[in-house]
C-alpha positions in Angstrom: -0.3 8.2 13.0 2.7 9.9 11.2 5.4 7.9 10.1 9.3 9.5 8.6 11.8 7.8 7.4 15.0 10.2 7.6 18.3 9.7 5.3 17.9 5.9 5.3 20.3 3.6 4.5 19.8 -0.1 4.5 22.5 -3.2 4.2 21.9 -6.9 3.8 24.4 -8.9 5.2 26.7 -6.2 6.6 30.6 -7.1 6.9 29.9 -10.3 4.6 31.0 -10.8 0.6 27.0 -10.6 0.1 27.0 -7.5 1.3 24.1 -5.3 -0.4 23.5 -1.5 -0.5 19.3 -2.3 -0.8 18.7 1.5 0.3 20.3 4.8 -0.1 19.4 8.4 1.5 15.9 7.9 1.8 13.6 10.6 3.4 10.0 10.2 3.4 7.1 11.7 5.1 3.9 9.9 5.6 1.4 12.3 7.4 -1.4 11.0 9.5 -4.5 9.6 7.2 -2.1 9.3 3.8 -2.5 7.3 1.3 1.0 6.8 0.1 1.6 4.5 -2.9 5.2 3.3 -3.4 6.0 2.2 -7.1 9.0 0.9 -8.9 10.7 -2.1 -10.1 12.0 -5.2 -8.3 14.3 -4.7 -6.9 14.2 -1.1 -6.3 13.8 -0.9 -2.6 10.1 -0.8 -1.7 9.9 -4.2 -0.3 12.8 -3.1 1.9 11.2 0.1 2.8 8.3 -2.0 3.4 9.5 -4.1 6.2 10.7 -0.6 7.8 7.3 0.9 8.5 7.6 -1.6 11.6 10.5 -2.1 12.5 11.1 -6.0 11.4 14.0 -4.4 9.9 16.4 -1.0 11.8 18.0 1.2 9.1 21.5 0.8 8.9 22.1 4.4 9.1 19.4 6.8 9.1 15.9 7.3 11.4 12.5 5.7 11.1 10.1 7.6 12.9 6.8 5.9 13.9 4.2 7.9 15.7 6.4 8.8 19.0 9.1 5.8 18.7 12.5 6.2 17.3 14.1 3.7 15.2 17.9 3.3 14.4 20.9 1.2 14.5 22.4 3.6 17.3 20.7 1.4 20.1 18.7 -1.3 21.4 15.3 -0.8 20.6 12.7 -1.3 23.7 9.0 -1.6 23.0 9.3 -3.2 19.5 5.7 -5.2 19.9 4.0 -1.7 20.1 5.0 -0.3 17.2 3.9 -4.1 15.5 0.2 -3.0 17.2 -0.1 0.0 15.4 1.6 -0.6 11.8 -0.5 -3.8 10.4 1.1 -5.1 7.6 -0.5 -7.3 4.4 2.0 -9.2 2.7 1.7 -11.0 -0.7 -0.6 -13.8 -0.9 -1.3 -13.1 3.1 -3.5 -16.5 2.8 -0.7 -18.6 3.0 -0.2 -17.7 7.0 -3.7 -19.2 7.6 -2.9 -22.1 10.1 -6.0 -21.8 12.9 -8.6 -24.8 12.9 -11.6 -22.1 12.8 -11.0 -18.6 10.7 -12.3 -17.5 14.2 -9.4 -18.7 16.3 -7.0 -17.1 13.3 -8.8 -13.6 13.1 -8.2 -13.8 17.1 -4.9 -15.0 16.9 -3.2 -11.7 16.7 -5.2 -9.5 19.0 -4.6 -12.2 21.9 -0.8 -12.5 21.4 -0.9 -9.0 22.2 -2.9 -8.7 25.3 -6.3 -8.6 24.4 -8.7 -10.5 26.3 -10.2 -13.4 24.6 -13.9 -12.3 24.3 -12.6 -9.0 23.1 -10.8 -11.0 20.6 -14.3 -12.3 19.4 -15.5 -9.1 19.1 -13.0 -7.5 16.9 -13.3 -10.5 14.8 -17.3 -10.8 14.1 -16.2 -6.9 13.0 -13.5 -7.7 11.0 -15.3 -10.4 9.4 -18.2 -7.8 8.1 -15.7 -5.4 7.2 -13.8 -7.4 4.3 -17.2 -8.5 3.2 -18.0 -11.8 4.9 -20.6 -13.3 7.1 -20.8 -13.9 10.7 -21.4 -17.7 9.7 -17.9 -18.3 8.3 -16.4 -17.5 11.7 -17.2 -21.1 12.4 -15.5 -23.1 9.4 -12.1 -24.1 8.7 -10.2 -21.3 6.9 -8.7 -24.6 4.3 -12.3 -25.2 3.4 -12.6 -21.5 2.1 -12.2 -20.2 -1.8 -8.6 -18.4 -2.4 -10.9 -15.2 -2.1 -12.7 -15.8 0.8 -9.3 -16.9 2.5 -7.3 -13.9 1.4 -10.3 -11.5 3.2 -9.9 -13.9 6.3 -6.1 -13.1 6.8 -6.7 -9.2 5.9 -10.1 -9.7 8.6 -6.6 -10.6 11.1 -5.0 -7.6 10.6 -7.7 -5.5 10.9 -8.5 -7.0 14.2 -5.5 -5.6 15.3 -7.0 -2.3 15.4 -3.7 -0.6 13.4 -3.3 2.7 12.9 -1.5 2.0 9.8 -2.3 -0.5 7.5 1.2 -1.4 5.0 -0.3 -3.3 1.8 2.6 -5.2 -0.1 0.9 -6.4 -3.5 -2.5 -7.0 -1.9 -4.3 -8.0 -5.1 -1.5 -10.5 -6.4 -2.9 -13.4 -8.2 -6.6 -12.3 -8.6 -8.4 -11.4 -11.3 -9.6 -8.0 -12.6 -12.6 -8.2 -10.6 -11.2 -9.4 -7.7 -8.2 -7.0 -7.4 -11.1 -3.9 -7.5 -12.6 -5.6 -4.7 -9.9 -5.9 -2.7 -8.8 -2.4 -3.8 -12.0 -0.8 -3.3 -12.5 -2.5 -0.1 -9.1 -1.2 1.5 -9.8 2.6 0.2 -13.0 2.3 2.3 -11.3 1.3 5.1 -8.8 3.7 4.6 -11.7 6.3 5.0 -13.6 4.6 7.4 -10.8 4.1 9.9 -9.0 7.3 9.1 -5.9 4.9 8.4 -2.7 5.8 7.3 -2.3 3.7 4.3 0.9 2.6 2.2 0.8 0.2 -0.9 3.3 -0.8 -2.3 2.8 -1.7 -5.5 3.2 -2.6 -9.4 -0.1 -1.5 -10.8 0.1 2.2 -12.1 -3.6 2.1 -12.4 -4.0 1.1 -8.9 -1.4 4.2 -7.4 -3.2 6.3 -9.5 -6.7 5.8 -8.3 -6.6 5.4 -4.7 -3.4 7.1 -3.5 -3.0 10.8 -2.6 1.2 10.7 -2.8 3.1 8.2 -4.9 6.9 7.8 -4.0 9.1 6.5 -7.0 11.9 4.5 -6.1 15.3 2.7 -8.3 17.9 1.5 -7.5 17.6 2.4 -4.1 17.0 5.9 -4.3 13.7 8.3 -4.1 13.5 8.7 -7.6 10.3 11.2 -7.5 7.5 11.8 -4.9 4.8 13.7 -5.6 1.0 13.6 -6.3 -0.7 11.2 -9.0 -1.0 13.7 -11.1 2.7 15.3 -10.9 4.1 11.6 -10.7 2.2 10.9 -14.4 2.3 14.3 -15.6 5.9 13.6 -17.1 5.5 9.9 -18.3 9.2 9.7 -20.2 10.9 10.0 -17.4 9.2 6.8 -16.2 9.3 4.9 -18.9 12.6 5.9 -19.3 13.3 3.7 -15.7 10.8 0.9 -17.4 7.7 1.8 -15.4 4.5 2.0 -17.3 1.8 4.7 -16.8 -1.8 4.4 -16.1 -3.7 3.5 -19.3 -5.8 6.7 -19.1 -2.8 8.7 -19.0 -1.6 6.5 -22.4 -5.0 7.5 -23.7 -4.8 11.1 -22.8 -1.1 11.5 -25.0 -2.5 9.7 -27.7 -5.4 11.6 -28.2 -3.1 14.8 -28.3 -0.6 13.9 -30.7 -3.6 12.4 -32.8 -5.8 15.7 -32.6 -2.9 18.0 -32.1 -4.5 19.7 -28.9 -3.8 20.1 -25.2 -5.7 19.0 -22.3 -5.8 21.4 -19.4 -4.7 18.6 -17.0 -2.9 15.5 -17.0 -5.8 13.2 -16.2 -5.7 10.3 -13.7 -9.1 8.7 -13.6 -11.4 7.7 -16.4 -13.9 10.2 -14.8 -11.4 13.1 -15.6 -10.6 12.0 -19.1 -14.2 11.9 -19.6 -14.6 15.6 -18.6 -11.5 16.9 -20.8 -13.4 15.3 -23.7 -16.1 16.6 -23.1 -15.1 20.6 -22.4 -12.7 20.1 -25.5 -15.9 19.4 -27.9 -17.8 22.2 -26.3 -14.8 24.3 -26.5 -14.8 23.4 -30.9 -18.7 23.9 -31.0 -18.5 27.1 -29.9 -15.6 27.9 -32.4 -17.6 26.6 -35.3 
């Protein structure tokens, strides 16, 4: 499902002394099947964009097109429920939203709230729990008897059981150790491919943005500062660093190698595999010259 933000402006607490411009003239196209990462400092507008993607917020100006539905501030919106069925959001610490007495009931709550029968919701729960790497036996347990990592996976299963076309991830690895972070991000990437989802990742991790995303949008002070592929975004790290943003360790290491040995790689490497290939190519070239 395609999503398009067109000249979106958003102001919090309009016509009050606390009015605040959070987004200004933001235009982003997200074709179906895209994996988009949105990066930027706290306060850059990332989370405000996120809440426009399933009409939690409506733009003060401009419009958001989600599939075949248009969301604006000019008219009363109808059938927003159908948008929220298609766009699932995994918020930070989603395990805090668990509340039912069993894992199965928790996962079934969302689908049944949208009119899915109990038997179909249970089928989806069984499917979703396997997709997040847990066993069916856990469905009968209380979510509050699980480990923190298991609780997070259950909460994610609850979003997947809605069978969304788009999944929005708001810092989904917050609070996890490096191993847990990689497991969760690999899981989302597998789901993105297997289900042909549109995936939007809001993150502070440059490594995750570089490794998983097809496209990256850099936000700064409520505006789109830059957008492009990971290679296009990170090939000019100085601009990002001037904003106080980091770059992936692979890019930093490449720049250090180029400065130290006075060489120039053929491309900006965004993964360890690419960097290894470039180093091998340079050594081979040096060997041919000696």
